[in-house]
C-alpha positions as CSV (number, residue, x, y, z in Angstrom):
1,M,21.0,3.3,32.9
2,K,18.3,1.6,30.8
3,L,17.9,0.9,27.1
4,V,14.2,1.1,25.9
5,V,13.1,-0.1,22.4
6,N,10.1,1.9,21.1
7,K,8.1,0.9,18.1
8,I,6.1,3.3,16.0
9,N,2.8,1.8,14.9
10,N,0.3,4.6,15.0
11,E,-0.1,8.4,15.1
12,R,0.1,8.5,18.9
13,D,3.5,6.7,18.7
14,F,4.7,9.2,16.2
15,D,3.6,12.1,18.5
16,T,5.6,10.5,21.3
17,Y,8.6,10.1,19.1
18,F,8.6,13.7,17.8
19,N,8.0,15.1,21.3
20,T,11.0,13.2,22.5
21,V,13.2,14.4,19.6
22,D,12.2,18.0,20.5
23,T,13.6,17.6,24.0
24,F,17.1,17.7,22.7
25,T,18.8,21.1,22.4
26,R,19.8,20.7,18.8
27,T,17.5,18.5,16.7
28,N,18.9,16.7,13.7
29,P,16.3,17.6,11.0
30,F,16.7,14.2,9.5
31,C,15.2,12.6,12.6
32,K,12.0,14.3,11.6
33,I,11.7,12.5,8.3
34,L,11.3,9.1,9.9
35,G,8.1,7.6,8.6
36,T,7.5,10.0,5.8
37,N,7.3,7.0,3.4
38,L,5.6,4.7,5.9
39,D,3.1,3.5,3.3
40,E,6.0,2.3,1.1
41,L,7.6,0.1,3.8
42,E,7.5,-3.7,3.4
43,N,8.6,-6.1,6.1
44,E,10.1,-3.3,8.1
45,E,9.1,-1.6,11.4
46,L,9.9,1.9,12.5
47,C,11.6,1.9,15.8
48,Y,13.9,4.0,18.0
49,F,16.1,3.4,21.0
50,T,16.0,5.6,24.0
51,Y,18.8,5.4,26.6
52,R,17.8,6.7,30.0
53,N,19.6,7.9,33.0
54,D,16.9,7.6,35.7
55,D,14.0,9.4,34.1
56,K,16.0,11.5,31.7
57,I,16.5,10.4,28.1
58,V,20.1,11.1,27.2
59,I,20.4,9.4,23.8
60,L,17.8,8.6,21.1
61,M,18.4,6.7,17.9
62,P,15.9,5.9,15.2
63,F,16.2,2.7,13.1
64,L,14.4,0.4,10.8
65,L,13.9,-3.2,12.0
66,R,13.8,-5.3,8.8
67,R,12.8,-8.9,8.6
68,I,15.1,-11.0,6.5
69,M,13.0,-12.6,3.8
70,N,15.6,-15.0,2.4
71,E,14.2,-18.6,2.5
72,G,14.9,-20.4,5.7
73,F,15.9,-17.2,7.6
74,T,12.6,-15.3,8.2
75,D,13.0,-15.6,11.9
76,Y,16.0,-13.2,11.7
77,Y,16.2,-9.4,11.3
78,D,18.7,-6.8,10.5
79,V,18.8,-3.1,11.4
80,S,19.3,-0.1,9.2
81,S,19.3,3.6,10.0
82,P,16.8,5.8,8.0
83,Y,18.0,7.5,4.8
84,G,20.0,10.7,5.4
85,Y,22.2,11.7,8.3
86,S,21.3,9.6,11.3
87,G,22.9,7.7,14.3
88,P,22.5,8.6,18.0
89,L,21.1,11.9,18.9
90,F,22.3,13.5,22.1
91,N,23.0,16.9,23.6
92,E,26.5,18.4,23.3
93,D,27.0,18.4,27.1
94,T,26.1,14.6,27.3
95,S,28.9,12.6,28.8
96,R,30.7,10.6,26.1
97,A,30.7,7.7,28.6
98,Y,27.0,7.3,27.9
99,L,27.8,6.5,24.3
100,L,30.1,3.6,25.3
101,D,27.4,2.2,27.5
102,F,24.7,2.8,24.9
103,W,26.4,0.8,22.1
104,E,27.1,-2.0,24.5
105,A,23.4,-2.1,25.5
106,V,22.4,-2.0,21.8
107,D,24.6,-4.9,21.0
108,N,23.2,-6.9,23.8
109,W,19.7,-6.3,22.6
110,Y,20.7,-7.3,19.1
111,K,22.1,-10.6,20.3
112,A,19.0,-11.4,22.3
113,N,16.6,-10.6,19.4
114,N,17.9,-12.4,16.4
115,I,19.5,-9.4,14.8
116,V,22.0,-10.5,12.2
117,S,23.6,-7.3,11.0
118,E,23.4,-3.5,11.3
119,F,24.0,-0.7,8.7
120,M,24.3,2.8,10.2
121,R,24.5,6.2,8.5
122,F,26.0,8.7,10.9
123,S,25.6,12.5,11.0
124,L,28.4,15.0,10.4
125,N,28.7,15.9,14.1
126,L,31.1,13.1,15.3
127,N,28.2,11.0,16.6
128,H,30.1,7.9,15.2
129,Q,32.5,8.0,18.1
130,F,32.7,4.8,20.2
131,Y,30.8,2.8,17.5
132,T,31.3,-0.9,18.1
133,G,31.2,-2.0,14.5
134,K,33.4,-1.2,11.5
135,L,33.5,2.5,10.7
136,V,33.9,3.4,7.0
137,S,34.9,6.8,5.7
138,T,32.3,6.7,3.0
139,L,32.1,10.2,1.4
140,N,33.6,13.6,1.7
141,N,30.8,16.1,2.2
142,V,31.3,19.7,1.0
143,S,30.5,22.2,3.8
144,G,31.2,25.9,3.8
145,F,31.1,28.9,6.0
146,I,28.8,31.7,4.9
147,H,30.8,34.8,5.3
148,P,29.1,37.9,6.7
149,E,30.8,39.9,3.9
150,K,29.4,38.9,0.6
151,E,32.4,40.2,-1.2
152,T,34.6,37.8,0.6
153,Q,32.3,34.9,-0.3
154,W,32.3,36.0,-3.9
155,E,36.1,36.0,-4.1
156,N,36.3,32.6,-2.6
157,F,34.2,31.0,-5.4
158,K,36.0,29.4,-8.2
159,A,36.0,31.6,-11.3
160,K,33.6,29.2,-13.1
161,V,31.0,29.8,-10.4
162,R,31.2,33.6,-10.8
163,N,31.0,33.3,-14.6
164,N,28.0,31.0,-14.4
165,Y,26.3,33.4,-12.0
166,R,26.8,36.3,-14.3
167,K,25.3,34.3,-17.1
168,A,22.3,33.4,-15.0
169,V,21.7,37.1,-14.1
170,S,22.0,38.0,-17.8
171,N,19.2,35.4,-18.4
172,N,17.0,37.3,-16.0
173,L,16.6,34.4,-13.6
174,A,14.8,35.0,-10.3
175,I,14.9,33.2,-6.9
176,K,12.0,32.4,-4.6
177,I,12.6,30.7,-1.2
178,I,9.6,29.3,0.6
179,N,9.2,27.8,4.0
180,D,5.5,27.8,4.4
181,S,4.1,24.6,6.0
182,K,0.4,25.4,5.4
183,N,0.2,25.5,1.6
184,F,1.5,22.6,-0.4
185,D,1.3,24.0,-3.9
186,H,5.0,24.7,-4.0
187,V,5.7,21.1,-3.0
188,S,4.0,19.8,-6.1
189,I,6.1,22.2,-8.2
190,F,9.3,20.9,-6.5
191,Y,8.2,17.3,-7.0
192,D,7.6,17.8,-10.7
193,I,11.2,19.1,-11.2
194,Y,12.7,16.4,-8.9
195,I,11.0,13.4,-10.6
196,K,11.9,14.7,-14.1
197,T,15.5,15.0,-12.9
198,M,15.6,11.5,-11.4
199,K,14.2,10.0,-14.7
200,R,16.8,11.9,-16.7
201,L,19.6,10.6,-14.5
202,N,18.2,7.0,-14.6
203,A,18.4,7.1,-10.8
204,D,18.0,4.1,-8.6
205,K,14.4,3.4,-7.8
206,S,15.1,4.2,-4.1
207,Y,15.3,7.9,-5.1
208,F,11.8,7.9,-6.6
209,F,10.0,9.2,-3.5
210,S,6.3,9.9,-3.7
211,L,4.7,13.4,-3.6
212,N,3.2,12.4,-0.3
213,Y,6.7,11.7,1.0
214,F,7.7,15.3,0.4
215,K,4.5,16.7,1.8
216,N,5.1,14.7,5.0
217,I,8.6,16.2,5.2
218,I,7.1,19.7,5.2
219,K,4.5,18.7,7.8
220,L,7.0,17.2,10.1
221,N,9.7,19.9,9.8
222,K,7.5,22.9,9.6
223,K,9.8,25.9,9.8
224,N,13.0,23.8,9.8
225,Y,13.0,23.6,6.0
226,A,13.0,25.7,3.0
227,I,12.6,25.1,-0.8
228,A,14.5,27.3,-3.1
229,F,13.1,27.8,-6.6
230,V,14.8,29.4,-9.6
231,Y,12.4,30.9,-12.2
232,K,12.8,31.8,-15.8
233,G,9.8,34.0,-16.4
234,D,6.9,32.1,-14.9
235,V,8.5,28.7,-15.1
236,A,10.2,27.1,-12.2
237,I,13.4,25.5,-13.7
238,S,15.4,24.4,-10.7
239,A,14.7,23.6,-7.1
240,E,16.4,22.5,-3.9
241,L,14.9,21.2,-0.6
242,I,16.9,22.4,2.4
243,F,16.8,21.3,6.0
244,I,17.6,23.8,8.7
245,S,19.3,23.0,12.0
246,G,20.4,25.9,14.1
247,Q,22.8,27.9,12.0
248,T,23.3,25.2,9.4
249,L,21.6,24.6,6.1
250,Y,21.6,21.0,4.7
251,S,21.0,20.6,0.9
252,Y,18.8,17.5,0.7
253,L,17.3,16.8,-2.7
254,G,16.7,18.8,-5.8
255,G,16.7,19.0,-9.6
256,T,16.9,21.1,-12.7
257,L,15.0,21.0,-16.0
258,A,17.4,19.9,-18.7
259,D,16.1,22.5,-21.3
260,F,17.4,25.3,-19.1
261,F,20.9,24.1,-18.3
262,D,22.3,26.8,-20.5
263,C,20.8,29.5,-18.2
264,R,23.1,28.2,-15.3
265,P,20.3,28.0,-12.7
266,N,22.2,25.7,-10.3
267,D,25.0,28.2,-9.6
268,F,22.4,31.0,-9.3
269,L,20.4,29.0,-6.8
270,K,23.3,28.2,-4.5
271,I,24.5,31.8,-4.4
272,Q,21.0,33.1,-3.8
273,V,20.5,30.6,-1.0
274,M,23.7,31.9,0.7
275,K,22.4,35.4,0.4
276,W,19.2,34.3,2.1
277,A,21.1,32.4,4.7
278,R,23.3,35.4,5.5
279,A,20.2,37.6,5.9
280,N,18.6,35.1,8.3
281,G,21.5,34.4,10.6
282,H,22.7,31.1,9.2
283,K,26.4,30.4,9.1
284,Y,27.0,27.1,7.3
285,Y,25.8,25.4,4.1
286,V,26.3,21.7,3.7
287,L,26.1,20.7,0.1
288,G,26.8,17.0,0.7
289,G,29.0,14.8,-1.5
290,G,29.0,13.1,-4.8
291,R,28.1,9.6,-5.7
292,S,31.7,8.7,-4.9
293,N,34.7,10.8,-3.8
294,D,36.1,13.2,-6.3
295,D,33.5,12.5,-9.0
296,S,32.1,15.2,-11.2
297,L,29.2,16.0,-8.7
298,Y,31.6,16.4,-5.8
299,K,33.9,18.6,-7.8
300,Y,31.0,20.8,-8.9
301,K,29.9,21.3,-5.3
302,K,33.5,22.0,-4.2
303,T,33.7,25.0,-6.6
304,F,31.5,26.9,-4.1
305,F,33.7,26.2,-1.1
306,P,37.2,25.4,-2.4
307,N,38.9,26.7,0.7
308,D,36.7,25.1,3.3
309,E,37.5,21.7,4.9
310,D,35.2,18.9,4.0
311,L,33.2,16.9,6.6
312,I,33.4,13.2,6.5
313,F,30.2,11.1,6.2
314,Y,30.8,7.9,8.1
315,T,28.8,4.7,7.7
316,G,28.9,1.8,10.2
317,R,28.7,-1.9,9.4
318,K,28.3,-4.6,12.0
319,V,27.7,-8.3,11.8
320,I,26.2,-9.6,15.1
321,N,25.7,-13.2,14.2
322,Q,28.6,-14.3,11.9
323,D,27.4,-17.8,11.3
324,V,23.9,-16.8,10.2
325,Y,25.2,-14.0,8.1
326,K,27.6,-16.3,6.3
327,N,24.8,-18.9,5.7
328,I,22.4,-16.3,4.3
329,V,25.0,-14.9,1.9
330,E,26.1,-18.3,0.7
331,K,22.6,-19.6,0.3
332,A,21.8,-16.5,-1.8
333,N,24.7,-17.6,-4.1
334,I,26.8,-14.5,-3.2
335,N,30.5,-14.8,-2.7
336,Y,31.2,-14.7,1.1
337,S,34.5,-13.3,2.3
338,Q,35.7,-11.9,5.6
339,S,35.6,-8.4,4.2
340,T,31.9,-8.3,5.0
341,T,32.2,-4.8,6.6
342,S,34.2,-3.2,3.8
343,I,32.9,-0.2,1.7
344,S,31.2,-2.7,-0.7
345,Y,27.4,-3.2,-0.5
346,F,26.3,-4.1,3.0
347,P,24.7,-6.4,4.1
348,K,25.6,-8.5,1.1
349,Y,22.4,-10.5,1.0
350,R,20.4,-7.3,0.4
351,K,22.4,-6.2,-2.7
352,P,20.0,-5.6,-5.6
353,V,20.2,-8.3,-8.2
């Protein structure tokens, strides 16, 4: 078995990475958005591990190698997974023993290369198993089964969803679902709605992706994505970017124009996406979680699938070099405690001021 560290510095490197991702039987669509905001990265390198059994790659894991810029510690790095569902990618028939060996090899590489800490976002497919750091059950994610019988689906919704949908229909809303990867006009329409929504919510600056970021997502995912738009007349008033993996749809990012809240476009969009999914052979719709468990956003999403069991989104936190980690935190005038791997911001020295 051999662990290989691959860096992505140019277009040829990207092609090699994407071709390697495509060798797996079920591709995590979030693997394909690595590097979509490459121009916005500072003091970070795009990388991925491959774990080989002879000539066969059995595990792949993308990550960001980040230089620590705190004074006196610029010879050190930390590792973070890309935004979204991530962690190791492997085929379902891969021996779980490989995961044990993989994490051991990764930890050895960290120790030999001045890596201080690691923050990992995992997928919802149990790929957090055998992780050698601290696993944190971070968010409940709403996920639901798309029933082949639409009447059953309708009855399973909370009454509020059904009432909001009826109101949306009475407002003559229309749905348009696009998965064209050649024309980018619809991406600009989506972006306008998304950015206005982020401004209205006073979202963290990390959510203000560029238009080019979304265009790159479409280029890289091609037919493994869809954007759903709700129209009131000729005006697009709500939108959702969706990733597609096999029979599962993942709600990624979206927004709604505030002037049209009263038309109930969000409920209309979700139900229309389920109709589209049913017609196209998809069986599951992952809506994600809230900003925290049981907040208003989570409760809203849960109204669509009140009877379905949530999926748990795990994050992993690992301190490889305890002494250096403690020194960086204390030099940054941040309170250091042994609970460095709790659900609080990690790593502590990167917490926004």
